[in-house]
C-alpha positions as CSV (number, residue, x, y, z in Angstrom):
1,M,83.6,184.4,62.6
2,L,86.6,184.0,65.3
3,E,89.5,187.0,64.7
4,I,92.2,186.9,67.4
5,Q,93.9,190.8,67.3
6,N,97.7,190.8,68.4
7,I,97.1,188.8,72.4
8,S,99.4,188.7,75.1
9,K,98.7,186.2,78.0
10,T,101.8,185.9,80.9
11,F,100.7,184.1,84.5
12,N,102.4,184.8,87.6
13,A,104.1,188.7,85.4
14,G,106.9,189.6,88.9
15,T,107.9,186.3,90.1
16,V,110.2,183.3,89.2
17,N,107.7,181.6,87.6
18,E,106.6,184.1,85.0
19,K,105.6,182.4,81.9
20,Q,104.7,183.8,79.2
21,A,102.0,182.0,77.4
22,L,100.1,183.9,74.5
23,K,102.5,186.9,73.0
24,G,101.4,189.5,70.1
25,L,99.1,186.3,69.0
26,N,96.7,186.7,65.5
27,L,94.3,184.3,64.0
28,T,91.0,184.5,61.8
29,L,89.1,182.0,61.2
30,N,86.4,182.3,58.5
31,N,82.9,181.1,58.8
32,G,83.2,177.2,58.6
33,D,86.5,176.4,58.7
34,F,87.8,172.5,60.9
35,V,91.7,174.6,62.4
36,T,93.7,171.9,64.1
37,V,96.3,173.2,66.6
38,I,99.2,171.2,67.2
39,G,103.0,172.3,68.5
40,G,104.5,171.0,71.7
41,N,104.2,170.6,75.6
42,G,103.8,174.2,76.5
43,A,103.4,176.0,72.8
44,G,99.6,177.9,73.9
45,K,97.7,175.4,72.8
46,S,95.2,175.3,75.5
47,T,96.1,178.6,76.9
48,L,94.3,180.0,73.5
49,L,91.6,178.1,73.2
50,N,90.7,178.9,77.5
51,A,91.6,182.9,76.3
52,I,89.2,182.1,73.6
53,A,86.5,180.3,76.0
54,G,87.4,183.4,78.6
55,V,88.3,181.3,81.2
56,W,91.0,183.9,82.1
57,K,91.4,187.7,80.8
58,V,94.0,188.3,78.0
59,D,96.9,190.9,78.9
60,E,95.8,192.6,75.6
61,G,94.7,192.6,72.2
62,K,91.5,191.6,71.4
63,I,88.7,189.0,70.2
64,L,86.3,188.7,68.6
65,I,83.4,186.0,67.9
66,D,81.0,186.8,64.7
67,K,82.4,191.0,64.6
68,Q,81.3,190.9,68.4
69,D,84.5,192.2,70.7
70,V,83.3,189.2,73.3
71,T,87.2,190.1,75.2
72,S,86.3,191.9,78.1
73,L,83.4,189.2,78.3
74,P,83.1,186.9,81.0
75,E,83.6,182.6,80.6
76,Y,79.4,182.3,81.1
77,K,78.4,185.4,78.8
78,R,81.1,183.9,75.4
79,A,78.9,181.1,76.1
80,A,76.3,181.5,73.7
81,F,78.5,181.6,71.5
82,L,80.8,178.6,72.2
83,G,80.2,175.0,72.4
84,R,83.3,173.2,73.9
85,V,84.5,170.2,74.7
86,F,87.8,169.5,76.3
87,Q,89.7,166.6,77.4
88,D,88.3,165.1,80.0
89,P,85.2,162.4,79.2
90,M,84.6,163.2,82.9
91,N,84.1,166.9,82.0
92,G,81.4,169.0,80.3
93,T,79.1,166.6,81.5
94,A,76.6,165.9,85.3
95,A,77.0,162.3,85.8
96,T,74.8,162.0,88.5
97,M,72.1,163.6,85.8
98,G,70.4,161.0,83.3
99,I,71.3,161.1,79.2
100,E,68.2,162.5,78.5
101,E,68.8,165.7,80.8
102,N,72.4,166.8,80.4
103,L,71.1,166.6,76.9
104,A,68.1,169.2,78.0
105,L,70.2,171.0,79.5
106,A,72.4,171.6,76.8
107,L,69.1,172.8,75.2
108,R,68.2,175.5,77.2
109,R,71.5,177.1,78.0
110,G,71.0,180.3,77.3
111,S,66.9,180.3,77.7
112,K,65.1,181.5,80.7
113,R,63.6,178.6,82.8
114,T,60.1,178.3,83.2
115,L,57.9,175.9,85.1
116,R,57.2,173.9,82.9
117,P,56.7,170.1,82.5
118,G,61.1,169.2,82.3
119,I,61.1,167.1,79.3
120,I,58.2,166.6,76.4
121,S,58.1,163.5,74.3
122,N,58.9,165.2,71.4
123,E,62.0,166.0,72.8
124,R,62.7,163.1,74.2
125,K,62.1,161.2,70.8
126,A,64.9,164.1,69.1
127,Y,67.3,163.1,72.0
128,R,66.5,159.5,70.4
129,E,67.2,160.4,67.1
130,M,70.3,161.5,66.9
131,L,72.4,160.0,69.8
132,A,70.7,156.6,66.8
133,K,73.7,158.3,64.2
134,L,76.2,157.9,67.7
135,G,75.4,154.2,66.6
136,L,76.6,153.2,70.4
137,G,73.4,152.2,71.8
138,L,72.7,155.1,73.9
139,E,69.2,156.2,72.3
140,D,67.9,153.0,74.3
141,R,69.4,154.1,77.4
142,L,68.0,158.0,78.1
143,T,67.3,157.4,81.7
144,S,71.2,156.1,82.2
145,K,73.0,158.1,84.7
146,V,76.0,159.2,83.2
147,G,78.6,158.5,85.8
148,L,77.8,154.9,83.7
149,L,78.9,155.7,80.9
150,S,82.4,154.6,79.0
151,G,84.9,156.8,78.3
152,G,84.3,157.1,75.2
153,Q,80.0,156.9,75.2
154,R,80.0,159.5,77.2
155,Q,82.8,162.1,75.3
156,A,80.5,162.0,72.0
157,L,77.8,162.7,74.5
158,T,79.6,165.0,75.1
159,L,80.3,166.2,71.8
160,L,76.2,165.8,70.9
161,M,75.7,168.6,74.1
162,A,78.1,171.3,72.8
163,T,76.5,170.8,69.2
164,L,73.1,171.0,70.1
165,K,72.7,174.7,70.0
166,K,75.2,175.1,66.6
167,P,77.2,177.5,68.1
168,K,79.5,179.8,66.1
169,L,82.8,178.7,67.2
170,L,83.2,174.8,68.1
171,L,86.4,174.4,70.3
172,L,88.3,170.4,71.0
173,D,90.7,170.4,74.0
174,E,92.9,167.4,72.6
175,H,89.7,165.7,73.1
176,T,90.6,161.8,71.9
177,A,93.2,162.2,74.2
178,A,92.3,160.1,76.9
179,L,90.3,157.8,74.4
180,D,91.4,154.4,73.3
181,P,92.6,154.1,69.6
182,K,89.9,152.9,68.6
183,T,87.1,154.9,70.9
184,A,89.3,157.6,70.1
185,A,88.9,157.2,66.0
186,K,84.9,156.5,66.5
187,V,84.8,159.7,68.4
188,L,86.8,161.6,65.3
189,A,84.5,160.5,63.1
190,T,81.3,161.8,64.8
191,T,83.1,165.3,65.4
192,E,83.4,165.4,61.0
193,E,80.4,164.1,60.4
194,I,78.7,166.6,62.7
195,V,81.1,169.4,61.7
196,N,80.8,168.9,58.4
197,Q,76.9,168.5,58.5
198,D,76.5,172.4,60.8
199,H,79.2,173.5,59.2
200,L,80.9,174.7,62.3
201,T,84.0,177.0,62.3
202,T,85.8,175.1,65.0
203,L,89.9,174.8,66.6
204,M,90.9,171.6,67.6
205,I,94.2,171.1,68.8
206,T,95.3,167.5,68.5
207,H,98.8,165.7,70.0
208,N,98.3,163.5,66.8
209,M,100.2,164.6,63.6
210,K,98.5,162.2,61.6
211,D,94.8,163.7,62.7
212,A,95.4,167.3,62.0
213,I,97.2,166.6,58.3
214,Q,93.5,164.9,57.7
215,I,91.0,166.3,59.7
216,G,89.9,170.4,58.6
217,N,90.8,172.4,56.1
218,R,93.5,174.5,57.5
219,L,96.5,173.3,59.6
220,I,98.5,176.0,62.4
221,M,101.6,174.9,64.4
222,M,102.1,177.3,67.2
223,N,105.0,177.4,69.6
224,N,106.5,179.6,72.4
225,G,103.2,181.0,72.9
226,N,102.1,181.9,68.7
227,I,101.7,180.9,65.9
228,I,104.5,179.2,63.8
229,Y,103.2,177.7,60.5
230,D,100.0,178.5,59.1
231,V,98.4,175.4,56.1
232,S,95.2,175.1,53.8
233,G,94.0,174.0,51.1
234,E,96.2,171.8,49.1
235,A,99.2,172.5,50.0
236,K,97.5,171.1,53.5
237,K,97.3,168.0,52.1
238,K,99.6,167.2,51.0
239,L,101.7,167.6,53.9
240,T,103.2,164.0,55.9
241,V,104.1,163.8,59.9
242,E,108.4,164.5,57.8
243,D,106.7,168.3,56.3
244,L,105.5,169.0,60.3
245,L,108.7,168.1,61.8
246,Q,110.6,170.1,59.6
247,K,109.0,173.2,59.0
248,F,108.5,172.8,62.6
249,A,112.5,172.3,63.1
250,E,112.7,176.0,60.3
251,A,110.6,178.0,62.4
252,S,111.6,177.0,65.4
253,G,115.1,177.1,65.6
254,E,114.7,173.9,67.3
255,E,113.8,169.8,67.0
256,F,110.3,168.8,68.0
257,A,110.7,167.5,71.5
258,N,107.0,165.9,72.7
259,D,107.4,161.8,73.0
260,R,103.4,161.7,72.5
261,M,103.0,163.6,69.4
262,L,106.1,161.8,68.0
263,L,104.5,158.5,69.3
264,S,101.6,159.1,66.6
265,K,103.3,159.2,63.3
């Protein structure tokens, strides 16, 4: 479903601030893979997701989604293939619009606009059923402005919007990092349920090593712009946080030095 071939990206080339964020990176995701991504600060995790989403063009290499070369496509055209949830709950929704209006926008993404009524009764019923599954009471607040929701409610709604049209690839950029532990666990459980139910191919960045081990069928570790460890199946299930720290030290030749990730042990 996703094939990344030898991509590289350098920021501020030729200046004192030059930073090679991706270095000839290769990655293939099969249909239905749920891959968690971990790594220290500046490892290239978010740069990888932004490269896939088309936020910026890579300097070299190719990116294919469902065998279609999207390397030269702008971000708005790649959106037809992708769903994305950001770390900040304020991103991904229109704060001044109602819950049902946000869902309607997500449902109509990529479709032609017409002068027909905005939201019909059958559509509203479907939204209410979807929201009820989240268990957050949002099904009774369809007309509430999204800006009035809590961070967890808003992130759960964003997740629902990102998966409403069953994207070929779902990108999750530390989407629970800004939430309190209880709310983060709820959003993460909802994520697993949606991904498994719709068999979505998913790439999820997380700073929590336990979550990275427990969730999904595959884990990759990044460092210095490349993938240094890739594990899946039974081998992944048997991992411990200590194993990951050791693998990082072996592959990179240095100690893991991300305080936030170490605290999540």
